[in-house]
DRENDO-1510 file (C-alpha; in Angstrom, 1 decimal, always signed):
<recs>
REC; n; res; u; v; w
REC; 1; MET; +59.8; -139.8; +94.4 .
REC; 2; ILE; +60.3; -136.3; +95.8 .
REC; 3; GLY; +59.7; -133.3; +93.6 .
REC; 4; GLU; +61.5; -129.9; +93.6 .
REC; 5; SER; +59.0; -128.5; +96.1 .
REC; 6; GLY; +59.8; -131.4; +98.5 .
REC; 7; ALA; +56.4; -133.0; +98.0 .
REC; 8; VAL; +56.3; -136.8; +97.7 .
REC; 9; ARG; +55.4; -137.8; +94.2 .
REC; 10; SER; +53.6; -141.1; +94.6 .
REC; 11; GLY; +50.3; -142.4; +93.4 .
REC; 12; ARG; +48.7; -143.0; +90.1 .
REC; 13; ILE; +49.0; -140.4; +87.3 .
REC; 14; ASP; +45.9; -139.5; +85.3 .
REC; 15; PHE; +47.6; -139.4; +81.9 .
REC; 16; GLY; +44.3; -138.8; +80.2 .
REC; 17; ARG; +43.6; -135.6; +82.2 .
REC; 18; VAL; +47.1; -134.3; +81.7 .
REC; 19; ASN; +47.0; -135.0; +77.9 .
REC; 20; ARG; +43.5; -133.4; +77.6 .
REC; 21; ALA; +44.8; -130.3; +79.3 .
REC; 22; ALA; +47.9; -130.3; +77.2 .
REC; 23; LEU; +46.0; -130.7; +74.0 .
REC; 24; SER; +43.7; -127.7; +74.9 .
REC; 25; ASN; +46.9; -125.7; +75.3 .
REC; 26; ALA; +48.8; -127.4; +72.5 .
REC; 27; ASN; +50.1; -124.3; +70.7 .
REC; 28; ALA; +51.7; -123.0; +73.9 .
REC; 29; ILE; +53.1; -126.4; +74.9 .
REC; 30; VAL; +54.8; -127.0; +71.5 .
REC; 31; ARG; +56.2; -123.5; +71.4 .
REC; 32; GLY; +57.6; -124.1; +74.9 .
REC; 33; LEU; +59.1; -127.5; +74.0 .
REC; 34; LEU; +60.2; -126.7; +70.5 .
REC; 35; PRO; +60.7; -122.9; +70.3 .
REC; 36; GLU; +62.4; -122.9; +66.9 .
REC; 37; GLY; +59.4; -124.0; +64.9 .
REC; 38; ARG; +56.4; -122.7; +63.1 .
REC; 39; LEU; +52.8; -123.6; +62.7 .
REC; 40; GLU; +51.8; -124.9; +59.3 .
REC; 41; GLY; +48.1; -125.7; +59.3 .
REC; 42; HIS; +47.5; -128.1; +62.2 .
REC; 43; GLU; +51.2; -129.1; +62.5 .
REC; 44; TRP; +54.0; -127.5; +64.4 .
REC; 45; VAL; +57.1; -128.0; +62.3 .
REC; 46; ALA; +60.4; -127.8; +64.2 .
REC; 47; ARG; +63.9; -129.1; +64.5 .
REC; 48; ASN; +64.5; -132.2; +66.6 .
REC; 49; PRO; +66.3; -130.7; +69.7 .
REC; 50; LEU; +68.1; -134.1; +70.2 .
REC; 51; ARG; +70.1; -134.2; +67.0 .
REC; 52; PRO; +71.9; -131.7; +64.8 .
REC; 53; ASP; +68.8; -130.8; +62.6 .
REC; 54; ARG; +69.7; -128.0; +60.3 .
REC; 55; ARG; +66.3; -127.3; +58.7 .
REC; 56; LEU; +62.7; -127.5; +59.7 .
REC; 57; GLY; +60.7; -130.2; +58.1 .
REC; 58; SER; +61.2; -133.7; +59.4 .
REC; 59; PHE; +60.0; -133.1; +63.0 .
REC; 60; LYS; +56.3; -132.4; +63.3 .
REC; 61; VAL; +53.6; -132.3; +66.0 .
REC; 62; ASN; +49.9; -132.3; +65.2 .
REC; 63; VAL; +48.4; -129.7; +67.5 .
REC; 64; SER; +44.9; -131.1; +67.0 .
REC; 65; THR; +45.7; -134.7; +68.1 .
REC; 66; GLY; +49.1; -134.4; +69.9 .
REC; 67; ARG; +50.7; -137.0; +67.7 .
REC; 68; TRP; +54.3; -136.3; +66.8 .
REC; 69; ALA; +57.1; -137.8; +64.7 .
REC; 70; ASP; +60.6; -137.3; +63.5 .
REC; 71; PHE; +60.4; -138.7; +60.0 .
REC; 72; ALA; +64.2; -138.8; +59.7 .
REC; 73; THR; +64.7; -141.0; +62.7 .
REC; 74; GLY; +61.4; -142.9; +63.2 .
REC; 75; ASP; +60.9; -141.4; +66.7 .
REC; 76; GLY; +57.3; -140.6; +67.5 .
REC; 77; GLY; +54.5; -140.7; +69.9 .
REC; 78; GLY; +50.8; -140.3; +70.3 .
REC; 79; ASP; +50.4; -137.5; +72.7 .
REC; 80; LEU; +52.0; -134.4; +74.2 .
REC; 81; VAL; +53.2; -136.1; +77.4 .
REC; 82; SER; +55.3; -138.5; +75.3 .
REC; 83; LEU; +56.6; -135.4; +73.4 .
REC; 84; ALA; +57.6; -133.7; +76.7 .
REC; 85; ALA; +59.2; -136.9; +77.9 .
REC; 86; PHE; +61.2; -137.3; +74.6 .
REC; 87; VAL; +62.4; -133.7; +74.5 .
REC; 88; ALA; +63.4; -133.6; +78.2 .
REC; 89; GLY; +64.8; -137.1; +78.3 .
REC; 90; LEU; +62.4; -138.0; +81.2 .
REC; 91; PRO; +60.3; -141.0; +82.0 .
REC; 92; GLN; +56.6; -140.5; +80.9 .
REC; 93; ARG; +55.5; -140.3; +84.6 .
REC; 94; GLU; +57.9; -137.5; +85.4 .
REC; 95; ALA; +57.1; -135.6; +82.2 .
REC; 96; ALA; +53.4; -135.9; +83.0 .
REC; 97; ILE; +53.9; -134.5; +86.4 .
REC; 98; ARG; +56.0; -131.6; +85.2 .
REC; 99; LEU; +53.7; -130.8; +82.3 .
REC; 100; ALA; +50.6; -130.9; +84.6 .
REC; 101; GLU; +52.3; -128.6; +87.1 .
REC; 102; SER; +53.3; -126.1; +84.4 .
REC; 103; MET; +49.6; -125.9; +83.4 .
REC; 104; GLY; +48.3; -125.8; +87.0 .
REC; 105; VAL; +46.5; -129.2; +86.6 .
REC; 106; SER; +46.6; -132.0; +89.1 .
REC; 107; PRO; +48.3; -135.0; +87.5 .
REC; 108; TRP; +46.9; -137.4; +90.2 .
REC; 109; ALA; +44.2; -139.9; +89.5 .
</recs>
């Protein structure tokens, strides 16, 4: 796979490293992915950007653990890479690479 910079994107992704880095920057990550939300305790409450959500409430991301869910649709995941993949409509691998690059972290194992 070739990235925007022209670099070949092959090799194993260190999802653990990417997720740990994302979790340590969780507030900024969720604000970037879901800008129309707000922090309520340890949860970022937002609208699901993939459906016509009128009000905040059913889509939540725990900024302490990275777990997220849309309680109206049943969509959910266990980390911020899966959230980035869901929001951008990307495979997990590509979402991990993009997320790592946005944080200045190497995604490679």
